[in-house]
C-alpha positions as CSV (number, residue, x, y, z in Angstrom):
1,M,114.1,-151.6,-65.0
2,R,115.8,-153.4,-67.8
3,K,114.2,-151.1,-70.4
4,M,115.5,-148.1,-68.5
5,L,119.1,-149.5,-68.5
6,I,118.9,-150.2,-72.3
7,V,117.6,-146.6,-72.9
8,A,120.4,-145.2,-70.6
9,A,123.0,-147.3,-72.4
10,L,121.8,-146.2,-75.9
11,G,121.8,-142.5,-74.7
12,T,125.3,-142.8,-73.4
13,L,126.5,-144.4,-76.7
14,A,124.8,-141.7,-78.7
15,L,126.5,-138.9,-76.6
16,S,129.9,-140.6,-76.6
17,S,129.8,-141.1,-80.4
18,C,129.4,-137.4,-81.3
19,S,132.3,-138.0,-83.6
20,I,130.0,-140.2,-85.6
21,F,126.8,-138.1,-85.5
22,G,128.5,-134.7,-85.3
23,T,131.9,-133.6,-86.6
24,R,134.1,-136.7,-86.7
25,S,137.5,-136.9,-85.2
26,A,140.2,-136.9,-87.8
27,A,143.9,-136.8,-88.4
28,V,146.0,-135.6,-91.4
29,S,149.3,-137.1,-92.4
30,G,152.0,-136.5,-95.0
31,Q,155.7,-136.4,-95.7
32,L,158.2,-133.6,-95.0
33,R,160.8,-132.9,-97.7
34,G,163.8,-130.6,-97.8
35,F,163.7,-129.2,-94.3
36,S,167.1,-128.7,-92.6
37,P,167.2,-130.1,-89.0
38,N,168.0,-128.0,-85.9
39,Q,165.9,-124.9,-86.9
40,N,163.3,-125.0,-84.1
41,L,160.7,-126.1,-86.6
42,G,157.0,-126.5,-85.8
43,L,153.9,-127.9,-87.5
44,A,150.7,-125.9,-87.1
45,I,147.2,-126.1,-88.4
46,V,146.4,-122.5,-89.3
47,G,143.4,-120.7,-90.8
48,Y,144.0,-119.5,-94.3
49,N,142.0,-116.6,-95.7
50,G,143.0,-114.0,-98.3
51,G,146.6,-115.3,-98.4
52,Q,147.1,-114.8,-94.7
53,Y,147.8,-117.5,-92.1
54,T,146.2,-117.2,-88.6
55,N,146.6,-119.4,-85.6
56,V,143.0,-120.4,-84.7
57,S,143.4,-123.5,-82.6
58,T,144.1,-123.9,-78.9
59,Q,145.6,-127.3,-79.8
60,L,149.2,-127.9,-78.8
61,Q,151.4,-127.7,-81.9
62,V,154.3,-130.0,-82.8
63,I,157.7,-128.4,-82.1
64,D,160.8,-130.3,-83.0
65,K,164.2,-129.0,-83.8
66,F,164.8,-132.0,-86.0
67,L,161.5,-132.2,-87.8
68,T,162.0,-134.5,-90.8
69,G,160.3,-137.5,-92.4
70,G,156.6,-137.9,-92.0
71,Y,154.0,-136.5,-89.6
72,T,150.5,-137.2,-88.3
73,L,148.4,-134.4,-86.7
74,T,145.1,-134.7,-84.9
75,L,142.7,-132.1,-86.4
76,P,141.0,-129.9,-83.8
77,R,137.2,-129.7,-83.4
78,D,137.4,-126.3,-81.6
79,V,137.9,-124.1,-84.6
80,P,135.4,-122.3,-86.8
81,Y,134.2,-124.0,-90.0
82,G,136.3,-122.9,-92.9
83,T,139.6,-123.6,-94.8
84,Y,142.9,-124.4,-93.2
85,R,146.4,-125.5,-94.0
86,V,149.2,-127.3,-92.3
87,I,152.4,-125.4,-92.3
88,V,156.0,-125.8,-91.2
89,F,157.2,-122.7,-89.4
90,R,160.2,-121.5,-87.4
91,D,159.2,-120.9,-83.8
92,T,161.3,-117.8,-83.4
93,N,159.7,-116.7,-80.1
94,N,159.9,-120.2,-78.6
95,D,156.3,-120.1,-77.4
96,G,155.4,-123.5,-79.0
97,R,152.7,-122.0,-81.3
98,Y,152.6,-120.3,-84.7
99,T,152.5,-116.5,-84.3
100,A,151.7,-114.1,-87.1
101,G,155.0,-113.0,-88.6
102,E,157.0,-116.1,-87.8
103,P,158.7,-117.5,-90.9
104,V,156.6,-120.1,-92.8
105,L,159.1,-122.5,-94.3
106,S,156.8,-124.7,-96.3
107,R,155.5,-124.0,-99.8
108,D,151.8,-123.9,-100.8
109,N,151.0,-127.6,-101.6
110,G,147.8,-126.7,-103.5
111,K,145.6,-128.4,-100.9
112,F,143.2,-127.1,-98.3
113,L,142.0,-128.8,-95.1
114,V,138.2,-128.1,-95.1
115,Y,136.2,-128.1,-91.9
116,S,132.5,-128.3,-92.9
117,Q,129.3,-128.0,-90.9
118,R,127.5,-129.9,-93.6
119,D,128.2,-131.8,-96.9
120,N,129.3,-129.7,-99.8
121,Q,129.6,-126.5,-97.7
122,F,132.7,-125.1,-99.2
123,F,133.6,-127.5,-102.0
124,N,131.6,-130.1,-103.9
125,G,132.4,-133.5,-102.4
126,A,133.5,-132.2,-99.0
127,K,131.7,-134.0,-96.2
128,L,130.6,-133.0,-92.7
129,G,133.8,-132.6,-90.6
130,W,137.3,-132.6,-92.1
131,S,138.2,-133.2,-95.8
132,I,141.2,-132.4,-98.0
133,Y,140.5,-130.4,-101.2
134,N,143.1,-130.4,-103.9
135,T,142.9,-127.2,-105.9
136,A,144.7,-128.6,-109.0
137,T,142.6,-131.7,-109.5
138,R,139.5,-130.6,-107.6
139,D,139.6,-134.0,-105.8
140,V,138.3,-134.3,-102.3
141,Q,139.5,-136.8,-99.7
142,N,137.0,-137.5,-96.9
143,T,137.9,-140.8,-95.3
144,L,141.7,-141.1,-95.2
145,L,143.3,-137.7,-94.9
146,N,146.8,-138.5,-96.1
147,N,149.3,-137.4,-98.7
148,Y,149.2,-133.8,-97.3
149,D,152.9,-133.6,-98.1
150,L,154.9,-130.4,-97.3
151,E,158.0,-129.2,-99.1
152,A,160.5,-126.6,-97.9
153,L,160.7,-123.3,-99.6
154,P,163.9,-122.7,-101.6
155,A,166.6,-121.1,-99.5
156,G,166.3,-117.3,-99.3
157,Q,162.5,-117.2,-99.6
């Protein structure tokens, strides 16, 4: 009986730790610079392919009319493997999500969020799960996903 309890406990531990053995849970953080308050701003994790942003997550997105300072977002695990970005957008239709055509107010920061099914899938150094790939330096962050800073586009763009 005792052996069965040990086996059951180990099985439960293995299933509950899928974030260790499967794709790990992660969060990304950074600073926000140059955004004017009271614009119905939102943060979204969006797919990025061919210069186009697409909303691919069912995760609730952060909407805050006074979005300033820093942020931390939990990265979803319900999205296809690929490259993503965090954007600041104006929620013009007030649905709480980024919708194609809504103004993206943040400039390209030269970084991708990479969601990989295996090590080195999209970029050398990227690990299973979430990583940040810096296109300028070709550095990869795997453990602490920080310094994903976002700056506002110049007025009129």
